[in-house]
C-alpha positions as a printed NumPy array, in Angstrom:
array([[ 41.299,  70.086, -80.766],
       [ 39.296,  68.6  , -77.917],
       [ 35.715,  69.912, -77.953],
       [ 34.373,  72.113, -75.181],
       [ 31.325,  70.551, -73.546],
       [ 28.948,  73.006, -71.867],
       [ 26.903,  71.332, -69.139],
       [ 24.409,  72.839, -66.704],
       [ 23.429,  72.079, -63.135],
       [ 19.837,  71.926, -64.403],
       [ 17.72 ,  73.115, -67.297],
       [ 17.181,  76.831, -68.022],
       [ 20.451,  77.913, -66.387],
       [ 21.921,  79.741, -69.369],
       [ 23.825,  77.06 , -71.287],
       [ 22.791,  78.478, -74.662],
       [ 23.92 ,  82.003, -73.811],
       [ 27.203,  80.789, -72.337],
       [ 27.812,  78.528, -75.338],
       [ 27.223,  81.484, -77.656],
       [ 29.677,  83.663, -75.736],
       [ 32.281,  80.887, -75.764],
       [ 31.841,  80.37 , -79.501],
       [ 32.177,  84.086, -80.163],
       [ 35.125,  84.543, -77.8  ],
       [ 37.159,  81.656, -79.218],
       [ 36.092,  82.133, -82.855],
       [ 34.97 ,  78.507, -82.638],
       [ 31.955,  76.466, -83.797],
       [ 28.695,  75.618, -82.024],
       [ 26.711,  72.381, -81.973],
       [ 23.756,  71.209, -79.891],
       [ 23.227,  67.495, -80.6  ],
       [ 19.567,  67.316, -79.534],
       [ 16.998,  70.134, -79.556],
       [ 13.452,  69.921, -78.221],
       [ 10.676,  72.433, -78.79 ],
       [  9.568,  74.822, -81.521],
       [ 12.063,  77.525, -80.513],
       [ 15.442,  76.121, -81.523],
       [ 18.556,  77.146, -79.608],
       [ 20.699,  76.806, -82.73 ],
       [ 18.627,  79.519, -84.462],
       [ 19.136,  81.851, -81.502],
       [ 22.867,  81.155, -81.387],
       [ 23.312,  81.747, -85.126],
       [ 21.415,  85.042, -84.914],
       [ 23.735,  86.282, -82.135],
       [ 27.096,  85.221, -83.589],
       [ 29.311,  87.426, -85.728],
       [ 29.639,  84.443, -88.074],
       [ 26.336,  82.504, -88.099],
       [ 27.789,  79.886, -90.444],
       [ 29.788,  78.607, -87.463],
       [ 26.618,  77.074, -86.034],
       [ 26.104,  73.409, -86.975],
       [ 22.574,  71.955, -87.181],
       [ 21.523,  69.455, -84.497],
       [ 21.631,  65.709, -85.08 ],
       [ 18.065,  65.44 , -83.759],
       [ 15.422,  68.159, -83.685],
       [ 12.096,  67.437, -81.97 ],
       [  8.985,  69.604, -81.902],
       [  7.882,  68.483, -78.427],
       [  9.277,  70.714, -75.627],
       [ 10.234,  68.011, -73.142],
       [ 13.025,  65.605, -72.214],
       [ 14.808,  64.1  , -75.262],
       [ 13.777,  60.543, -74.381],
       [ 10.088,  61.482, -74.242],
       [ 10.22 ,  63.721, -77.316],
       [ 11.851,  60.904, -79.294],
       [  9.262,  58.373, -78.135],
       [  6.336,  60.684, -78.917],
       [  7.714,  61.337, -82.401],
       [  8.612,  57.672, -83.019],
       [ 12.355,  58.313, -83.385],
       [ 15.167,  56.081, -82.167],
       [ 17.568,  58.201, -80.115],
       [ 20.815,  56.546, -79.007],
       [ 24.076,  57.898, -77.614],
       [ 26.126,  56.374, -80.443],
       [ 24.158,  58.411, -82.977],
       [ 25.367,  61.726, -81.529],
       [ 28.61 ,  62.191, -83.451],
       [ 30.217,  65.66 , -83.31 ],
       [ 30.8  ,  67.394, -86.646],
       [ 34.382,  67.84 , -87.799],
       [ 35.796,  71.374, -87.828],
       [ 39.217,  72.993, -87.84 ],
       [ 38.74 ,  75.038, -84.635],
       [ 37.288,  74.434, -81.19 ],
       [ 33.798,  72.959, -81.182],
       [ 31.487,  74.16 , -78.402],
       [ 28.919,  71.468, -77.628],
       [ 25.831,  72.444, -75.628],
       [ 24.14 ,  69.797, -73.555],
       [ 20.404,  69.23 , -73.185],
       [ 19.037,  69.776, -69.688],
       [ 21.183,  68.433, -66.851],
       [ 24.04 ,  65.989, -67.388],
       [ 21.896,  62.95 , -66.565],
       [ 18.953,  63.93 , -68.752],
       [ 17.793,  60.671, -70.384],
       [ 18.208,  60.041, -74.099],
       [ 16.252,  56.801, -73.887],
       [ 15.266,  54.213, -71.284],
       [ 18.887,  53.209, -70.559],
       [ 21.194,  56.034, -71.716],
       [ 21.723,  59.603, -70.56 ],
       [ 23.159,  62.655, -72.27 ],
       [ 26.388,  62.059, -70.367],
       [ 26.772,  58.613, -71.962],
       [ 27.064,  60.349, -75.317],
       [ 29.257,  63.171, -74.03 ],
       [ 31.842,  60.857, -72.476],
       [ 32.723,  59.472, -75.899],
       [ 33.638,  62.968, -77.164],
       [ 36.623,  63.287, -74.802],
       [ 35.991,  66.972, -74.327],
       [ 36.875,  69.693, -71.86 ],
       [ 33.94 ,  70.428, -69.568],
       [ 32.526,  73.79 , -68.502],
       [ 29.684,  73.892, -65.971],
       [ 27.054,  76.64 , -65.932],
       [ 25.595,  77.559, -62.546],
       [ 22.598,  79.876, -62.195],
       [ 21.802,  81.222, -58.743],
       [ 18.346,  80.092, -57.585],
       [ 16.845,  78.353, -54.563],
       [ 18.138,  74.779, -54.732],
       [ 21.041,  75.529, -57.05 ],
       [ 23.687,  74.647, -54.455],
       [ 22.274,  71.152, -54.128],
       [ 22.077,  70.789, -57.912],
       [ 25.695,  71.926, -58.212],
       [ 26.878,  69.412, -55.595],
       [ 24.961,  66.539, -57.209],
       [ 26.376,  67.425, -60.633],
       [ 29.926,  67.508, -59.271],
       [ 29.446,  64.099, -57.627],
       [ 28.125,  62.617, -60.877],
       [ 31.092,  64.015, -62.805],
       [ 33.637,  62.737, -60.291],
       [ 32.082,  59.281, -60.415],
       [ 32.955,  59.283, -64.122],
       [ 36.436,  60.809, -63.694],
       [ 35.473,  64.081, -65.376],
       [ 37.496,  67.145, -64.457],
       [ 36.165,  70.656, -64.926],
       [ 37.857,  73.281, -67.047],
       [ 35.869,  75.854, -65.106],
       [ 32.521,  77.243, -63.98 ],
       [ 30.447,  80.14 , -65.311],
       [ 28.148,  81.814, -62.787],
       [ 24.883,  83.227, -64.129],
       [ 22.987,  85.771, -62.077],
       [ 23.755,  87.825, -58.985],
       [ 25.23 ,  85.69 , -56.221],
       [ 27.207,  85.768, -53.003],
       [ 30.994,  85.871, -53.551],
       [ 31.698,  83.643, -50.556],
       [ 29.216,  81.039, -51.745],
       [ 30.725,  81.037, -55.229],
       [ 34.18 ,  80.528, -53.755],
       [ 32.842,  77.576, -51.749],
       [ 31.438,  76.029, -54.925],
       [ 34.722,  76.464, -56.781],
       [ 36.56 ,  74.686, -53.957],
       [ 33.973,  71.896, -53.977],
       [ 34.484,  71.486, -57.715],
       [ 38.277,  71.939, -57.463],
       [ 38.071,  74.35 , -60.371],
       [ 38.11 ,  78.02 , -61.402],
       [ 35.641,  80.707, -62.428],
       [ 35.739,  81.389, -66.168],
       [ 33.177,  84.174, -66.19 ],
       [ 30.181,  85.792, -64.567],
       [ 26.93 ,  86.924, -66.139],
       [ 24.112,  89.055, -64.861],
       [ 20.766,  87.483, -65.639],
       [ 19.144,  89.142, -68.672],
       [ 15.724,  88.436, -70.167],
       [ 16.999,  89.728, -73.515],
       [ 20.543,  89.638, -74.885],
       [ 21.593,  91.428, -78.061],
       [ 24.427,  90.361, -80.393],
       [ 26.432,  93.386, -79.249],
       [ 26.105,  92.288, -75.613],
       [ 27.316,  88.817, -76.606],
       [ 30.368,  90.306, -78.35 ],
       [ 31.174,  92.587, -75.417],
       [ 31.055,  89.713, -72.924],
       [ 33.053,  87.472, -75.263],
       [ 35.81 ,  90.072, -75.369],
       [ 35.848,  90.307, -71.566],
       [ 36.136,  86.519, -71.159],
       [ 38.673,  85.921, -73.93 ],
       [ 41.896,  86.156, -71.929],
       [ 40.609,  83.963, -69.097],
       [ 39.34 ,  81.333, -71.531],
       [ 42.561,  81.235, -73.511],
       [ 44.551,  80.916, -70.297],
       [ 42.364,  78.028, -69.079],
       [ 42.592,  76.21 , -72.415],
       [ 46.338,  76.659, -72.537],
       [ 46.978,  75.326, -69.053]])
C-alpha cells in the first residue's frame, strides 16, 4: 500500500494529532522519520492509540528543539534524505512530516526531498491563524511544482466555511475532516474522531 504522508502548512498546526487520528481510523501504522526536542511525538502517539505497538520509532531523534538541519549539526549527526527509509508493514503507513514541507534536513535537502521518494498519498493539515491562508497557498504552489496531488485537507480550529471552500478549490481537493482546537486530547477523543472520519477516509483512499 502507498503510505499516507501528513504534511502541514507550517509547524504546530496539528500534524501529530491528525496523524494519530488517521492511524487509529485506518488501523494503520505511524512513523515520524525525524523528531526534535525532549518531548517526542512518537511517545504521544503511542500513548493515544488503541494499539501502541503500531507506532514505529523515528530514524533520527534529536534532543535540540529546532529545525532538523540545525539539530543534526549541533549534535554532530549526518542527516540525509536517502537515510529516511520507511519501515515495512502490512497495512497503511501514516508518515508525519517535520515542520513545513520545505523544512531543511541539511544545507541542500529539504524534508520534501525525502518524502518524494516514498511515492505516498498526501494529506495537508491547515490550522486557522493569522497568515495561514498565505502559508496554505505557498504550500500548494510548492506541491504543484513537484507534481504532487492532494488526497485531501484536514482543517484544525474554528474557521469560516466560505474561506475553507476557497482553499479547497485552490488546492483542487476535498476536506477529509475538521477538528476543533484542543489544548489536551484524550485517547477516547482520538477514537471518537477516528470513528467519525473513517467513512470519508476510506472513500478517499478507494477513489
